[in-house]
MARTORTI-804818 format. One record per residue: x, y, z of N, C-alpha, C in turn. Coordinates in steps of 0.2 Angstrom, whole numbers, plus 5000, padded with zeros to 4 digits. Layout:
BEGIN
XYZXYZXYZ...
***
This chain:
BEGIN
508349315136508249265142508549295147508549295156508949285159508749255163509049195166508849155174509249185178508949205185509049215191508949145196509549185201509349095206509049145211508449085216508449095221508749055227508249085232508649055238508648985238507848965237507748895235507748835233508448885226508848825222508248855216507648865216507448865211507448925204507448905201507548965193506649005190506849075189506049105185506549115181506049155174506349165168506049225167506349275161506549345163506449365155505849385151506149395146506749465144507049455139507649475136507849545135506949515128506849575125506149615127505849685123505249705125505249775119504549765118504349825111504149895114504149935110503849995110503450015104503550085105502750105103502850125095502350155092502350175086502350255083502150265078502450315074501850355067501850395064501450425059501650425054501350485046501450465043502050495039502250535044502750595040503350545040503450485039504150465043504450485033503750455029503950435022504250485018504050545020504250615017504850615021505250595021505850615027506350565027506350535021506650475021507250485017507750465020508350495016508750395013508950405009508950335004509950325007510150375010510950355011510850335020510150355021510250335029510350265031510150225037510050165039509350135038509050105038508250065037508050105044507450145042506950145049506750125051506550095053505950025057505050075058505150135059504450135058504250185053504850195046504750225041504250145035504550085038504450035034503550005037503750025043502650025047502450075045502550105047502250185043502050165033502450125031502250125022501650065022501850015028501149975028500449995030500750055035499650065038499750125033500050175029499950205024499650155016499950125015499550095007499550025009498850045006498649965012499049905005498949914998499349874993499849844999500249855001500949855002500749785010500249845013500149765021499949695016499349715011499149665007499249605005500149635002500349564998500949555003501249595010501549525013500949495017500649515022500049475025499949385019499749435013499549335007500449335009500849365007501649305006501549265011501249295018501449245026500849185023500349195020499849155022500249105016500249105010500549085004501149035006501449075010502149015011501748945015501448965016500948885018501248825027500748775029501148745034501548695034501648675040502248645039502248585045502848535045502648485051503248475052503548445058504348415062504348335062504448295060504748245058505448215062505048165065505648145068505648025067506448025068506347955068505847925071505947965078505347905082504947925083504547885083503647915082503347935089503847905093503647935100503848005100504448015100504848105100504548115095504148105090503848155084503248185088502748145090502048145093502348205101502648205105503048215108503048315106503648305102503548355099502948405097502848365093501948395090501548435095501648365103500948415105501348475106501948485108502248545109502148615104502448605100502348655093501748695092501048635094500548645095500048705098500548675104500348705110500548775114501148765112501648825115501248885116501548905116501248995122501449045117501249085115501549115108501449195111501749265114501749295116501049315121500749245124500249265129499449265125499549275118498749265119498649225111499349215109499049155102499549085105499449045103499548965101499848935098500648905096500748875091501048905088501548855087502148885082502148915076501548905071501448945067501149005065500749025073500949075074501349135075501749085079502549105081502849135074502849095070503049105064502749105058502349155059502149165055502049265056502049285064502049335065502849375063503349305065504049295064504349345055504049295051503949295046503849375044503249415044503049455042503449545046503849495053504549555055504749545050505049475047505649465042505549505034504949525034504949535025504549605028504549635031504349705035505149765035505449725040506049755041506649715039506649655035507349635034507649585041507449605045507749555051507149545055507149465060506849475065507249435070506849455076507149415081506749405085506749335088506449285093506749275099506449225103506749185110506349135109506649095115506449015119506449065124505749045125505749055134505748975139506048995142506148925148506048935154505648885157505348885164505848885168505748885175506048875181506348805180505948745179506248685178506548685174506948715168507448705162506848665156506348695155505948665150505748735147505548725138505548775134504448775137504448855136503648845139503348895133503748945131503249005126503948995121503549065117503949095110503849135109504149195110504249265109504549295104503849355102504249405096504649445098505249485097505349535100505349575093505349645097505349725092506249735092506049765086506749795084506949845087506449905091506649965095507249965096507349915102507649915105508549855107508449835098508749785097509549805092509949765094510749795092511149735088511149745083511849675079512349715080513049665081513249705080513849615078514249625077514949565074515049565078515349495081515749455085516549485083516749445089517549465087517949435082517349355081517849295077517549325070517349375070517449415064516649355057516049305061516049285058515049275061515149265069514549275070514149325073513749325074513149405077512849425083513149465089513049465095512349515094511849475100511249535101511249565107511349625106511149695110510649725112510349725120509849745120509849825124509549875119510049935123509449995128509450005131508950045136509550115138509150165135509350205132510250225130510550245136511250245131511550195136511350125138511450065140511350025135511949985133511849955128512049875134511749805132512049745136512049705131512249655131512449595126511849545131511449495124510949465129511449405133511149375138511649335141511449255139511049235135510849175134510849185125511149185118511249175115510949125110510949055114510848995110510048995112509649035114509149035116508849085111509149135107509049175103508749165097508349185094508149155088508349225082508849205075508849275071508749265066508649315060508449265054508649355049508849355044508949405040508749395035508449435030508349425022508849475018509049445011509549455010510149535009510649485016511249565019511349555014511649635015512149655010512649635011513349645008514049615010514249655018514249615022514849655026514349695032513649675030513249715035513049655038512549645043512249625050511849615049511349645046510549665047510249635039509849635039509449585032509049675028508749655023508649735019507949715019507449745020506949755021506449735011505749705012505749685006505249765002505349805009505049875008505549925005506149905002506649965001506649984993506550014995506550064987505950104987505550074990504650124989504150174993505050194998504750255003504650314997505050334991504950374986504250354981504250304980503650304976503050304979502950264986502350274988502250344992502750384993502450464994502350504991502650484982502250484978501250484977501350434978500550394976500150404982500350434987499950434993500050524992500350564990500250624986499550634982499650594976499150594973498450574976498650534980497950524985497550574987498050594992497950644996497650714991497850724986497750774982496750764978496850694978496050684977495750684981495950684987495350684991495050744992495750794992495750864995495050914989495550884981494950924976494150874975494050804977493350804979492950834985493350854990493250894996492750954992493250984990493351064985492651054982492751004977492150994969491650964970491850914973491150864974490750874980491050894985490450924989490251014988489751014986489451094979489551134986489851174983489651244988489351324982488951324986488551404981488851484983488851504980488951584979488251624975488051664984487351674982487551754982487551804978487751884977486951934976486951954981486452014978486952064977486352114973486552174969486052224970486152274972485752324976485852364969484852364969484852414959484852514962484752524957484952604958484352644961484352604968483652654973483852664978483952754982484052764987484052724993483352674994483252645000483452584998483452544994483852494992484452474993484752534992485352544995485552545001485252585004485352615015485252545015484852485013484652425017485052365012485452405009485852325010485852275012486452295019486752255021486152215024485752215029485252195029484752145025484552155021484452125017484852055013485452065011485952015012486151975017486052015025485951955030485251915030484651945029484151905029484251855022484451865018484351835010485151755013485651765018486351745021485851665025485451705029484951665033484451645030483851645024483551595022483951565018484351575015484851515012485051445017485451485020485751445024484951405027484551435029484151375032483751315029483651355019483651335017484151255015484751245014485351205013485451175018485251175027485351145031484751085033484051105030483451065030483651005028483350965032483350905028482850885022482350885020482050915016482150965010482050965002482150994998481651074998481951124997481651184998481851234993481251294991481551334988481751404990481851434987482151474991482051534984481651594989481451634984481551724987481851734982482151824983482051884978481951934981481551984978482352034977482352064968482952094967483452054963484252094963484552054959484851994963484551944963484851904967485251824961485951824962486051784957486551704963486451654960486851584964487151564958487651544961488151514956488551454959488551404957489051354961489851354961490251344966490851364967491251294964491851314961492251234957491851224951491151224948491051194948491351184938491351234937491851224930492751204931492751174935493451154941493351074934494151064932494150984931494550954934494450894939494750844941495550814937495850814939496350794934496350714933496350684929496250614929496850584929496650534936497150514940497550424939497250404934497350324934497850314929498150344926498750324923499350344926499450384929499750404936499950374943499250364946499250314950499250234947499150214943499250144940500150134936500650194936501150184937501750174942501150204949501550184956501250114959500750104957500550034959500849974955501349994948501449934944502249944948502349984952503349994956503049934960502449964966502449914970502449874969502049854965501949794965502349744961502649784956503349734957503749704960503849764965504249754973504149674975503549684979503149604980503149554975503049544970503649484968502449474967502249474969501349454966501049464960500749434959500349454952499649494954499649554949499249594953498549584952498549524951497549514953497649494958498049484959497849444969498049494975498349554971498049614977497549654973496849604969496449644971496449704962497149714959496949754952496749714948495949734943495949694937496249734932496949734930497049784924497149744919496949674915496849654913496149634909495449594906494849544908495149514909495749484905495949404904496749374906496849414914496949414916497149354922497749314921497749244927498349224924498449194930499349154933499549124926500049114925500349084918500649044922500849004918501448954922502348974925502349044921503049064921502849114928502249134929502249184936502249124940501949064939501649024943502448994947503048964941503548954943503848994949504049054946504549124949504149134956503549124957503349124963503349104970503149024967503548974969504248964972504748974966505348994968505549054975505149114974505049144980504849144987504449104985504249044992504549024995504748974991505148924992505848934994506049014993506749044995506749075002505949075004505649135010505749055016505448995014505748915016506248905020506748905014507248905018507748955022507448995024507649055029507349015033506448995034506348985039506348895041506548875040506748815042507348795046507848855046508448815054508048845060507548905059507148905063506848875069506548845064505948785066506148735069506948715065507348645069507548685075507948725074508048765083507748755088506948765087506648755090506448715093506548665088506148595088506748545094507348535090508148535095507948545102508148605102508048635110507448605114506948605111506548545114506648515118506748445112507048375111507648365116508148405116508748395122508648425127507948475127507948505135507348435139507448405136506648315137506948285139507548265136507948185136507748175129507648175123507548165118508248165113508148115108508648115103508448165100508948225097508548295092508648285083508648225082508448195076507748215073507748275069507248315068507248355062506648345053506748365050506248415050506048475045505448505042505248495035504648455035504148475030503948515028503948535023503248605021502748565017502148585018501648585014501748595006501348565001501348604994501048634992501648684988501348764991500448774987500348734980499748744978499648684975499148654974498648594971499048604963498948654962499248674954500148674952500348674957501248664957501148584959500948524962500748484964500448434955500048454954499848444946500548434942500348504942501048504936501848474935501648434944502448414945502448334945501648314943501448274943501548254935501448284930501348304926502048284921502648334925503048324921503748264923503348214932503548174933503248124927502748114924502348084918502648074914502748134910503448144903503748104903504248144910504748084908504748014908504347994913504347924912504247904905503747954902503447914895504147904890504647984892505047984887505547934888505547904894506247834897505647794893505247764894504847704891505047724884504747774876505047764872505847764871506247794873506847784874506947694874506847684877507047624881506547554876506047574873505847534869506147564860506247594858506647624854507347594852507947594859508347554858508347464859507847444861507647384862507447344854507447384850507047374844507547384840508047444841508747444838509247384838509047354844509547314845509447244843508647254842508447174840508547164830508547234828508947234819509547214819
***
């Protein structure tokens, strides 16, 4: 965001970032493992493989809702009203819509950038999700912080108000400022999966859509051979009329006429095993149980307690990344409105099952302590 001073001493807000266009599926085959992450590649993966897109959206929804609490209830109410009604991109309202888009960008690209928009009277009025197409992250001179630059062709400029920028990275590699996409490692597997799917479609188009070969063989007759071309054209015309009509028609021909189905003897390769092998790799990368993505690989499949614990741990890790962003937005609002910035984020329980399991654990722990206390008391009495 850039503030420009007018003659009447008023300030107007201008966004620091802007977004650009999209891409085709060809980026998947052109992927080079040794090159820098390609934003269009990861966006193409989501568009080309529906199960990847479904996994990311499901993780975003499963992360759950939250609220921001303050020590002062009056301050908490003012903050809650702002977070519920804040403008997000002009077509959405509320910080949860912003965090969902922000988190979706984080999972897809490994890096998410946002911005707090300030009005002319220096009050937060909107939240903006920035596209990464024209964003460049550079290590600052102190070796610890990260500076955000906006590129415009060959020109690169540092954003003038970094305190209003929001930045999160997912699993950054040592020495790197950008994060690692959740889709890292999937381009090759997805490329094989798409080739299988494309081949299945081509084979069904060739074999499933039945085509006929009509053969006319002239007999050993001079007259028949002389008019073979004309008779073949007549047979082709009548056959075409019979096949193109909306109702079933019989085809009658005189002479040696043979009709065969093209591709009737061909056998389409069984794709169930190779497709499942590719999907297993994709699902393993998402961390979700297969049945949550619509894959019924077992008739008795259900989420076990071990899977629930692992998934809960994943979601808790994502929450730890998003919590500082929510707190920063809240604290900037409180400071610019003259409130105390004492606030903290409270996340909702991920699932009722987790809450029940936690309650059981506390109950068993209390029962154990009670038994130990009773045992010690009996020993002391004796």
